[in-house]
C-alpha positions in Angstrom: 159.8 81.7 114.9 161.2 82.1 111.2 160.0 79.0 109.1 162.2 78.3 106.5 161.5 76.3 103.1 164.2 74.6 101.0 162.9 73.3 98.2 163.7 71.9 94.3 162.1 70.6 91.7 165.2 69.2 90.2 167.0 66.3 92.7 170.6 66.2 93.4 170.8 70.1 93.5 172.2 69.6 97.3 168.8 70.9 98.4 169.2 68.2 101.7 172.6 69.1 102.6 172.4 72.9 102.4 169.3 72.2 104.2 171.0 69.9 106.9 174.3 72.4 107.3 172.5 75.5 107.3 170.5 73.9 110.1 173.6 72.9 112.2 175.0 76.1 111.7 172.0 77.8 113.0 172.4 75.6 116.0 176.2 76.6 116.7 175.4 79.9 116.2 172.9 79.5 119.8 170.1 79.5 117.9 167.0 76.7 118.9 166.6 75.0 115.4 163.7 72.3 114.5 164.1 70.3 111.4 161.4 68.7 109.5 162.0 66.1 107.0 159.1 66.2 104.3 161.0 64.0 101.8 160.2 59.6 102.5 163.8 59.0 101.5 164.9 60.3 104.5 167.9 61.8 103.8 167.9 64.8 106.3 167.0 62.4 108.7 170.0 60.1 107.6 171.9 63.4 107.9 171.8 63.7 111.1 173.1 60.3 111.8 169.3 59.3 113.3 167.6 56.2 112.0 164.5 56.3 109.2 163.2 53.0 110.6 159.5 52.5 111.7 159.3 52.7 115.8 160.3 56.3 116.1 157.5 58.9 116.2 158.2 61.1 112.7 156.0 62.8 110.6 153.7 60.0 109.5 152.9 59.6 112.7 151.9 63.0 113.1 149.8 62.9 109.6 148.0 60.0 111.8 147.4 61.6 114.7 150.0 61.8 117.2 150.8 65.2 118.7 153.8 66.6 117.2 155.8 67.2 120.1 156.1 63.4 120.5 157.7 63.0 117.4 160.5 65.7 118.3 163.6 64.2 118.6 167.2 65.6 119.4 170.4 65.3 117.8 173.8 65.3 118.6 174.2 68.5 116.2 171.9 70.2 118.9 169.6 70.9 116.3 165.8 69.2 116.8 164.2 67.0 114.3 160.9 65.5 113.3 162.2 62.7 111.3 160.6 60.8 107.8 160.4 57.5 106.8 159.2 55.5 103.5 155.6 55.5 104.9 155.1 59.1 103.5 155.0 57.7 100.4 151.6 57.7 101.2 151.3 60.9 102.4 148.9 62.0 99.5 146.3 59.0 100.3 146.6 59.9 103.9 146.0 63.3 103.9 142.4 63.2 102.3 140.9 66.0 104.9 139.5 69.5 103.5 142.0 71.8 104.1 145.2 69.2 104.1 146.9 72.0 102.6 147.2 73.8 105.8 148.0 70.5 108.3 151.8 71.4 108.8 151.0 75.2 109.6 148.4 74.0 112.4 150.6 71.3 114.1 153.1 74.0 114.4 151.4 75.9 116.1 151.3 73.7 119.1 155.1 74.0 118.9 157.0 77.1 120.8 160.5 77.9 122.0 161.9 77.9 118.4 164.1 80.7 116.9 164.0 78.7 113.5 162.2 75.9 111.7 163.5 74.7 108.7 161.7 72.4 106.3 163.7 70.0 103.8 160.9 68.8 101.0 161.0 66.2 98.5 161.9 67.2 94.9 158.5 67.5 93.6 155.4 69.2 94.4 153.3 66.5 96.1 150.8 67.1 99.5 154.0 67.9 101.6 156.1 70.2 99.7 152.8 72.3 99.4 152.0 72.2 103.5 156.1 73.3 103.8 155.4 76.5 101.3 151.9 77.0 103.6 153.6 77.0 107.0 156.7 78.9 106.0 157.8 82.4 106.0 160.8 82.1 103.6 161.7 79.9 100.6 165.4 79.0 99.6 166.0 77.2 96.2 169.3 75.5 95.7 170.3 74.9 92.5 173.3 73.8 90.2 174.8 76.2 87.8 173.4 74.0 85.0 170.4 74.7 82.2 167.8 72.2 83.4 168.2 73.4 86.9 168.0 76.9 86.4 165.2 76.5 84.4 163.3 74.8 87.3 164.2 77.4 89.6 162.0 79.4 87.1 159.3 77.0 87.1 158.9 76.6 90.8 158.7 80.1 91.1 156.2 81.2 88.2 154.2 78.1 88.2 153.9 77.1 92.1 154.8 79.6 94.5 152.9 82.4 93.0 149.7 80.5 93.4 150.9 79.8 96.7 150.9 83.1 97.4 147.8 83.7 95.9 145.6 81.3 96.9 146.8 79.6 100.4 149.6 81.8 102.0 149.9 85.6 100.8 152.9 86.0 103.7 155.5 83.2 101.9 158.5 85.4 100.6 160.9 83.7 97.6 163.6 85.1 99.2 167.1 83.2 98.1 168.4 81.4 95.5 171.4 79.1 96.3 173.4 78.6 93.6 175.2 74.6 94.6 178.4 72.5 93.3 179.6 75.4 91.9 183.0 74.9 90.0 184.2 78.4 89.2 186.9 76.7 86.7 183.8 76.1 84.4 182.8 78.4 81.7 179.1 77.3 82.1 179.0 76.9 85.7 180.3 80.9 85.5 177.8 82.1 82.8 174.3 80.3 84.3 175.5 82.0 87.7 175.5 85.1 85.9 172.0 84.2 84.0 170.4 83.4 87.9 171.2 86.4 89.1 170.1 88.9 86.2 166.7 86.4 86.7 165.9 87.0 90.3 167.8 90.4 91.3 168.2 90.9 95.1 167.3 87.0 95.6 170.5 85.4 95.2 172.8 85.0 97.9 176.3 85.9 97.3 178.0 82.9 98.7 178.2 80.0 96.4 178.3 76.4 97.6 181.8 75.4 96.0 181.8 71.8 94.4 183.3 69.6 97.5 183.9 66.1 98.1 184.1 66.4 101.6 180.6 67.7 101.9 179.3 64.4 100.7 182.0 62.2 103.0 180.2 64.5 105.9 176.6 63.4 105.0 177.5 59.8 104.6 178.9 59.9 107.8 176.1 61.2 109.8 177.8 64.7 110.9 178.0 68.4 109.5 180.7 69.4 107.4 182.0 71.5 110.4 182.4 68.5 112.3 184.1 66.3 109.2 186.3 68.8 108.1 185.9 72.4 109.5 188.7 73.8 107.6 187.4 72.9 104.4 186.0 74.7 101.7 182.3 73.4 102.5 182.4 74.4 105.6 183.5 77.8 104.7 181.1 78.4 102.1 177.9 77.4 104.6 179.2 79.3 107.1 179.4 82.1 105.0 176.0 81.3 103.9 174.5 80.9 107.4 175.6 84.5 108.2 174.0 85.5 104.8 170.6 83.9 106.2 170.7 85.4 109.5 171.4 88.9 108.0 168.8 88.5 105.5 166.0 87.1 108.0 166.8 89.2 111.0 167.6 86.6 113.0 170.5 87.1 116.1 173.1 85.0 116.8 173.3 84.2 120.4 177.0 82.5 120.7 
């Protein structure tokens, strides 16, 4: 079971859109996928067309003792989901026990039958993001081709990931940077993308996610880009990115 964390320290990088569409396309290829929403805003949950309202078991319930299997729901895309809601804003207060950084890793030990687990994290380093990194094998950082976003990638790697690797999860690999919202007509996008590639050689995915309004519209409709606009640039790009993920992480397509 390959566990992949999508994390960015800057909002608006297309992180959730990337996690959602990659998870969905992995499922389209026949893999069994579990997506875990660790952002109190619940954007990944909404992307799957699921409710963030209280009443159905979610990540917050798991933190408070509900068996993790009871919080798993099946979505119309075929991806299984553990949803988030605003109650997760209290996670740093709720998770007080010693070893709280390992909570999600231990919870997943009771989950079987999946090929891939995808974490979507909030855009800051709280206990939920730490849990995702400690539980994961691979880290993918989506980033816009802008200076501040590139700086966020460096900070995440130099100040956070290396600490996690040293103290909490030596098996974590910083294995991928995805350039999102790319517009080849913009000189600064081309130049910044080149700088990112030089900063992180062999880490940057070849596929760039081009600026595409259909991606935002698909999210608003609660469906993947493959269902909303299968012939769009967004669908083409996320199919190509998912193929890279499959190849890079040794996954096997089943359809």
